[in-house]
FISEDREN-753211 format. One line per field, with one value per residue: residue number from 0; chain; x, y, z of N, C-alpha, C, O in turn. Coordinates in Angstrom, 2 decimals, decimal comma. Example, Ala and Ser with C-alpha at 12.3 -4.5 7.8 and 13.67 -1.06 7.14 Angstrom:
BEGIN
num 0 | 1
chaine A | A
n_u 13,19 | 12,85
n_v -5,69 | -2,25
n_w 7,80 | 7,08
ca_u 12,30 | 13,67
ca_v -4,50 | -1,06
ca_w 7,80 | 7,14
c_u 13,20 | 12,90
c_v -3,30 | 0,03
c_w 7,80 | 7,87
o_u 14,24 | 13,41
o_v -3,32 | 1,14
o_w 8,46 | 8,04
This chain:
BEGIN
num 0 | 1 | 2 | 3 | 4 | 5 | 6 | 7 | 8 | 9 | 10 | 11 | 12 | 13 | 14 | 15 | 16 | 17 | 18 | 19 | 20 | 21 | 22 | 23 | 24 | 25 | 26 | 27 | 28 | 29 | 30 | 31 | 32 | 33 | 34 | 35 | 36 | 37 | 38 | 39 | 40 | 41 | 42 | 43 | 44 | 45 | 46 | 47 | 48 | 49 | 50 | 51 | 52 | 53 | 54 | 55 | 56 | 57 | 58 | 59 | 60 | 61 | 62 | 63 | 64 | 65 | 66 | 67 | 68 | 69 | 70 | 71 | 72
chaine A | A | A | A | A | A | A | A | A | A | A | A | A | A | A | A | A | A | A | A | A | A | A | A | A | A | A | A | A | A | A | A | A | A | A | A | A | A | A | A | A | A | A | A | A | A | A | A | A | A | A | A | A | A | A | A | A | A | A | A | A | A | A | A | A | A | A | A | A | A | A | A | A
n_u -16,89 | -16,12 | -17,36 | -17,57 | -16,87 | -14,85 | -15,19 | -17,84 | -18,12 | -17,44 | -19,38 | -21,70 | -21,62 | -19,68 | -16,44 | -13,30 | -11,49 | -8,41 | -7,22 | -5,72 | -4,82 | -4,03 | -3,38 | -3,44 | -0,99 | -2,26 | -4,25 | -3,03 | -2,50 | -5,19 | -6,17 | -4,61 | -4,88 | -7,25 | -9,31 | -10,25 | -10,63 | -10,39 | -8,26 | -6,52 | -3,44 | -0,79 | 1,51 | 3,94 | 4,91 | 7,85 | 7,14 | 5,35 | 2,72 | 0,29 | 0,06 | -2,52 | -3,54 | -5,77 | -8,08 | -11,15 | -14,79 | -16,83 | -17,52 | -19,20 | -20,01 | -17,52 | -16,53 | -18,14 | -17,27 | -14,52 | -14,82 | -15,91 | -13,66 | -12,44 | -10,92 | -8,60 | -7,60
n_v -2,41 | 0,73 | 1,85 | 3,99 | 7,15 | 9,71 | 12,15 | 12,88 | 14,01 | 16,74 | 18,66 | 21,28 | 24,13 | 24,22 | 24,96 | 24,31 | 21,44 | 20,13 | 16,79 | 13,98 | 10,80 | 7,53 | 4,49 | 0,98 | -1,54 | -3,82 | -2,74 | -1,15 | -1,54 | -1,69 | 0,76 | 2,66 | 2,12 | 3,20 | 5,98 | 8,10 | 10,76 | 13,97 | 15,49 | 13,85 | 12,52 | 10,22 | 8,58 | 6,37 | 4,90 | 3,89 | 1,76 | 0,36 | 1,28 | 3,46 | 6,76 | 9,04 | 12,01 | 14,71 | 17,29 | 18,51 | 19,37 | 18,18 | 17,15 | 15,62 | 13,30 | 12,39 | 11,59 | 9,33 | 7,74 | 7,44 | 5,97 | 3,58 | 2,15 | 1,46 | -0,92 | -0,08 | 2,35
n_w -9,02 | -10,45 | -13,59 | -15,15 | -16,61 | -15,15 | -16,25 | -16,13 | -13,72 | -14,03 | -14,07 | -13,22 | -10,85 | -9,06 | -7,44 | -8,99 | -7,98 | -6,94 | -7,20 | -5,76 | -5,89 | -4,57 | -5,80 | -5,08 | -5,94 | -7,17 | -8,71 | -10,56 | -13,45 | -14,51 | -13,74 | -15,02 | -17,88 | -18,70 | -19,76 | -17,50 | -16,88 | -18,49 | -17,55 | -16,22 | -14,81 | -14,46 | -12,14 | -11,61 | -8,70 | -6,72 | -4,98 | -6,31 | -6,31 | -7,92 | -8,53 | -9,11 | -10,62 | -10,83 | -12,01 | -11,12 | -10,94 | -9,74 | -6,99 | -5,19 | -6,82 | -7,38 | -4,89 | -4,33 | -6,43 | -5,73 | -3,32 | -4,29 | -4,88 | -2,56 | -0,34 | -1,71 | -2,52
ca_u -16,04 | -16,67 | -17,08 | -17,95 | -15,64 | -14,86 | -15,51 | -19,16 | -17,96 | -17,04 | -20,47 | -22,11 | -21,01 | -18,67 | -15,13 | -12,37 | -10,66 | -7,35 | -7,49 | -4,46 | -5,27 | -2,84 | -3,99 | -2,54 | -0,33 | -3,13 | -5,12 | -2,17 | -2,83 | -6,56 | -6,43 | -3,68 | -5,28 | -8,49 | -9,38 | -11,19 | -10,92 | -9,47 | -7,15 | -5,75 | -2,16 | -0,36 | 2,92 | 4,25 | 5,87 | 8,80 | 6,50 | 4,38 | 1,39 | 0,02 | -0,57 | -3,37 | -3,89 | -6,84 | -8,78 | -12,52 | -15,68 | -17,97 | -16,92 | -20,09 | -19,93 | -16,15 | -16,36 | -18,74 | -16,24 | -13,38 | -15,28 | -16,16 | -12,40 | -12,01 | -9,79 | -7,42 | -7,26
ca_v -1,45 | 1,80 | 1,60 | 5,18 | 8,14 | 10,81 | 13,39 | 13,13 | 14,89 | 18,04 | 19,48 | 22,10 | 25,50 | 23,95 | 25,34 | 23,22 | 20,91 | 19,15 | 15,49 | 13,17 | 9,47 | 6,52 | 3,13 | -0,18 | -2,17 | -4,68 | -1,82 | -0,32 | -1,71 | -1,32 | 2,27 | 3,49 | 1,80 | 3,90 | 7,50 | 8,40 | 12,14 | 14,57 | 16,03 | 12,78 | 12,16 | 9,18 | 8,50 | 5,08 | 4,87 | 2,82 | 0,67 | -0,44 | 1,96 | 4,51 | 8,11 | 9,67 | 13,47 | 15,23 | 18,58 | 18,43 | 20,27 | 17,44 | 16,58 | 14,57 | 12,11 | 11,91 | 10,91 | 8,11 | 6,89 | 7,00 | 5,01 | 2,33 | 1,55 | 1,12 | -0,25 | -0,12 | 3,66
ca_w -9,41 | -11,35 | -15,08 | -15,90 | -16,80 | -14,18 | -16,94 | -15,69 | -12,53 | -14,16 | -14,43 | -12,11 | -10,61 | -7,93 | -7,60 | -9,25 | -6,87 | -7,43 | -6,58 | -5,86 | -5,29 | -4,49 | -5,85 | -4,69 | -7,13 | -7,88 | -9,64 | -11,44 | -14,86 | -14,84 | -13,65 | -16,02 | -19,14 | -18,97 | -19,71 | -16,53 | -16,82 | -19,47 | -16,98 | -15,48 | -14,95 | -13,61 | -11,82 | -10,98 | -7,53 | -6,55 | -4,34 | -7,18 | -6,35 | -8,90 | -8,10 | -10,14 | -10,28 | -11,87 | -11,52 | -11,56 | -10,20 | -9,22 | -5,65 | -4,68 | -7,55 | -7,34 | -3,58 | -4,61 | -7,27 | -4,90 | -2,25 | -4,91 | -4,98 | -1,14 | 0,40 | -2,62 | -2,88
c_u -16,71 | -16,29 | -17,47 | -16,83 | -15,89 | -15,22 | -16,99 | -19,16 | -17,63 | -18,23 | -20,90 | -21,31 | -20,00 | -17,25 | -14,29 | -11,66 | -9,45 | -7,30 | -6,11 | -4,88 | -4,11 | -3,55 | -2,95 | -2,13 | -1,33 | -4,00 | -4,37 | -2,49 | -4,09 | -6,77 | -5,72 | -4,22 | -6,60 | -8,49 | -10,54 | -11,59 | -10,00 | -8,20 | -6,24 | -4,25 | -1,76 | 1,17 | 3,09 | 5,27 | 6,76 | 8,20 | 5,49 | 2,96 | 1,55 | -0,61 | -1,32 | -3,84 | -4,86 | -7,39 | -10,25 | -13,33 | -16,66 | -17,58 | -17,84 | -19,92 | -18,51 | -15,88 | -17,00 | -17,78 | -14,98 | -13,73 | -15,50 | -14,73 | -11,75 | -11,84 | -8,70 | -7,04 | -7,23
c_v -0,40 | 1,59 | 2,82 | 6,17 | 9,26 | 12,19 | 13,85 | 13,94 | 16,26 | 18,95 | 20,23 | 23,43 | 25,40 | 24,60 | 24,25 | 22,79 | 20,06 | 17,99 | 14,72 | 11,87 | 8,58 | 5,23 | 2,07 | -0,78 | -3,01 | -3,98 | -1,11 | -0,42 | -1,24 | 0,20 | 3,00 | 3,17 | 2,54 | 5,32 | 7,81 | 9,82 | 12,83 | 15,11 | 15,03 | 12,69 | 11,06 | 9,21 | 7,16 | 5,34 | 3,66 | 1,59 | 0,03 | 0,32 | 3,02 | 5,67 | 8,68 | 11,11 | 13,85 | 16,52 | 18,45 | 19,38 | 19,48 | 16,61 | 15,47 | 13,27 | 11,52 | 11,09 | 9,46 | 7,21 | 6,45 | 5,83 | 3,62 | 1,52 | 1,11 | -0,40 | -0,04 | 1,32 | 4,49
c_w -10,41 | -12,78 | -15,83 | -15,79 | -15,69 | -14,87 | -16,58 | -14,49 | -12,70 | -14,45 | -13,07 | -11,81 | -9,50 | -8,44 | -8,05 | -8,07 | -7,53 | -6,51 | -6,86 | -5,12 | -5,40 | -4,61 | -5,68 | -6,03 | -7,90 | -8,88 | -10,74 | -12,93 | -15,26 | -14,73 | -14,75 | -17,52 | -19,47 | -18,93 | -18,76 | -16,51 | -17,77 | -18,84 | -16,18 | -15,88 | -13,95 | -13,32 | -11,07 | -9,88 | -7,36 | -5,76 | -5,04 | -7,33 | -7,50 | -8,29 | -9,32 | -9,67 | -11,33 | -11,18 | -12,05 | -10,55 | -9,34 | -7,99 | -5,28 | -5,50 | -7,49 | -6,00 | -3,81 | -5,44 | -6,52 | -3,90 | -2,99 | -5,08 | -3,66 | -1,07 | -0,41 | -3,08 | -1,57
o_u -17,71 | -15,18 | -17,70 | -15,94 | -17,02 | -15,50 | -17,34 | -20,18 | -17,52 | -18,02 | -20,51 | -20,39 | -19,49 | -16,98 | -14,50 | -11,26 | -9,61 | -7,34 | -5,49 | -5,22 | -3,23 | -4,26 | -1,79 | -2,76 | -1,32 | -4,46 | -4,94 | -2,74 | -4,20 | -7,45 | -6,29 | -3,97 | -6,99 | -7,75 | -11,69 | -12,73 | -8,87 | -7,17 | -5,28 | -3,87 | -2,25 | 1,97 | 2,47 | 6,34 | 6,44 | 8,73 | 4,77 | 2,19 | 2,63 | -1,65 | -0,77 | -4,39 | -4,82 | -7,19 | -10,50 | -12,82 | -17,24 | -17,35 | -17,34 | -19,70 | -18,34 | -15,15 | -16,35 | -17,55 | -14,47 | -12,98 | -15,30 | -14,74 | -10,69 | -12,60 | -7,68 | -6,22 | -6,95
o_v -0,68 | 1,22 | 2,75 | 6,03 | 9,64 | 13,19 | 15,03 | 14,56 | 17,00 | 20,00 | 19,83 | 23,75 | 26,42 | 24,73 | 23,17 | 23,60 | 19,40 | 18,11 | 14,80 | 11,86 | 8,82 | 4,83 | 2,21 | -0,58 | -2,98 | -4,61 | -0,57 | 0,60 | -0,47 | 0,81 | 3,91 | 4,02 | 2,43 | 5,91 | 7,79 | 10,13 | 12,36 | 15,19 | 15,46 | 12,76 | 10,97 | 9,75 | 6,90 | 5,91 | 2,55 | 0,48 | -0,81 | 0,08 | 3,38 | 5,60 | 8,76 | 11,35 | 13,43 | 16,77 | 18,30 | 20,00 | 19,99 | 15,41 | 14,37 | 12,22 | 10,30 | 10,10 | 8,48 | 6,04 | 5,33 | 4,87 | 2,58 | 0,33 | 0,48 | -1,12 | 0,22 | 1,46 | 5,69
o_w -11,08 | -13,15 | -17,04 | -14,96 | -15,40 | -14,21 | -16,71 | -14,21 | -11,72 | -15,07 | -11,97 | -12,56 | -9,04 | -9,63 | -7,51 | -7,23 | -8,57 | -5,28 | -7,92 | -3,93 | -6,23 | -3,68 | -6,06 | -7,06 | -9,13 | -9,83 | -11,69 | -13,57 | -16,22 | -15,55 | -15,34 | -18,37 | -20,63 | -18,15 | -19,19 | -16,17 | -17,92 | -19,51 | -15,54 | -17,05 | -12,82 | -14,08 | -10,04 | -10,11 | -7,80 | -5,88 | -4,49 | -8,25 | -7,95 | -7,63 | -10,42 | -8,59 | -12,48 | -9,99 | -13,24 | -9,62 | -8,38 | -8,10 | -5,04 | -4,89 | -7,55 | -5,98 | -3,46 | -5,10 | -6,64 | -3,73 | -2,36 | -5,38 | -3,64 | -1,72 | 0,21 | -3,98 | -1,61
């Protein structure tokens, strides 16, 4: 599992991208207890999943981070 902050992904000259992720209920507490990125926002869904939204520039590193959570995101 990832143990680093997404704020590392905000470097470079890339265009900002809006990201929306949906985490399975078993990760809800762990994901919401951490500061992954300064722009992060969470929304609890009725089915127990957590929606995470953020805006960042570092797409390549972000994709790696997302893939580290598979298949639960």
